[in-house]
N, C-alpha and C positions, 0 to 999 in steps of 0.2 A: 897100473891098468895101462895097456897100448892104446896108441893111437890109434883112431876110428877110423880112418881118413888116409888117403896116400896120396904122395908126393900131388900127384895130378889134380890133388881133390873130389877125387869120387870116392862115394863110401867103399869097401873091402869087400863088401856082399855085392856088387856090383862092376867090373873089373872095366877097362878104361876101354877095351878095343870094343866092344861089344858099344857104347854107347858110340864109338868114332863110328864102323859098320853104319850105325843107324841115324848118324850124321848126315853124312855121303847120302846115304841114299834120299834123305830127306832131300838133299839135293837134287838126285837127278831125276825125285817124283815132281820136282820143278818144274826142271826139264822136260821129264817126260808129256809133264800135263801141256805145259806151251807146245808140243808138238803135236802133241796130240787134238790140241783144242785149236793150230793152224789147219793141218787135216780135216778137221771135224767142218773149217768155215768150205775147204774146198769141194768138199762132198755134196754140203750144202748147195754152196754156187752150184755145181753138178747139176742136184737133182729139183733143183728150182730154174736154170733155162732150160734142160731138153729131157722130158720126161722117160725118152727111152735112151736113155745113157745107164740103169743101171734096170737088168731084164729079174725077175722071179725065178727062183729056182725049185718048182712046184708049190703044192697047193701047202697053208701054213696059216694056221688063227685067228694070229693077228697080223687084218691085211692094212695100212692103211694106204690111200693117193702116194704118191711119188712128191710131189708136192708140199707134203705134207709130212713130208723123211728129211725135205731141202729144208726146210723151214725148222724143224724139231733139228737137225742137226748144225745149224747153221747158229742157231743160239742156242743151246749146249758145247759149240765148237769158241763162238768170243768168251764164256762162264769162263771156262778149263783156259783157256789162253791169257787170262786177262787174274784167275786165283794162279796158278801155274806160276805169270810175276810176280806176284803175293808172297807167295812161297819161296819164292827164287831169294824176293825183297826182306823177308822176316818176317812180316807180317804176323801178327795174331792170328786178327781175323781167317787168313788164307789158309790155315791150318784146318778146323775147323770144316770149311765148307770147300776146302782140297776132299776130303771124307765124304760129306754127302754129296755131292759132282760124282765123283768118282762109284759111287755105290750105284746111282743114277743112269752110270755111263754104263757097269755090266749090266741090266734091264733093259737098256731100250738096248744096247747092241746082241741081248742076247732075243731081242725083241727082233730086230736086222738082219739077225742069221741067214732069213732066204737070200738076199742081196751082194752079200760081199762076204762067204761064209766064212774066207781065208782070217779076210782084215777082221772082221766082227773078235772073235779069237783072238789075235794079237792083242785086240783092245781091252777083251776083256782079261788077258791077261796084262796088260801094262798096269787094270784100273784096279785090281788087287795086289797089284805090288804096293800103286801110293797108295792103297790104302793101310797095307802094312808098313812103311815107310812113314806116314805121317801119323802114325798110330804108336808106334815104335820108340819113336824120339825123345826123350822126355824135357828136351829144349837143353839154351846154350845156360852153363853156372852162372848165377848174375856173378860180377866181384865184388868184392865188398875191400 
């Protein structure tokens, strides 16, 4: 009977190349979450400090006061930055929380579209990548 694992320790049904991509993606996702969190903190501070920094483009169904948006971005930015740091450190709690926060970012950036349309779309794309990266990596194999 043939050996079921390759020399790298990965099962033959799954190549090492895909796992390397996903592992690299997790590190990149952690960095993106950290950067997205810092930008969220700055966006929140700008919206809280001055109500005239952002102007809404047209009418939109979801309408909040800019100070409320500032607090939402500030709190979410802090949570994203801490979770991104946790992902970079390899914390198990950070992966699940990262997927949940990235999903929340997608929804909130969709609602934030009238204020910063280009950045909201970029942020949605980043969050989708973060979800993919954190969900596809199988974790590091334990050394036995």
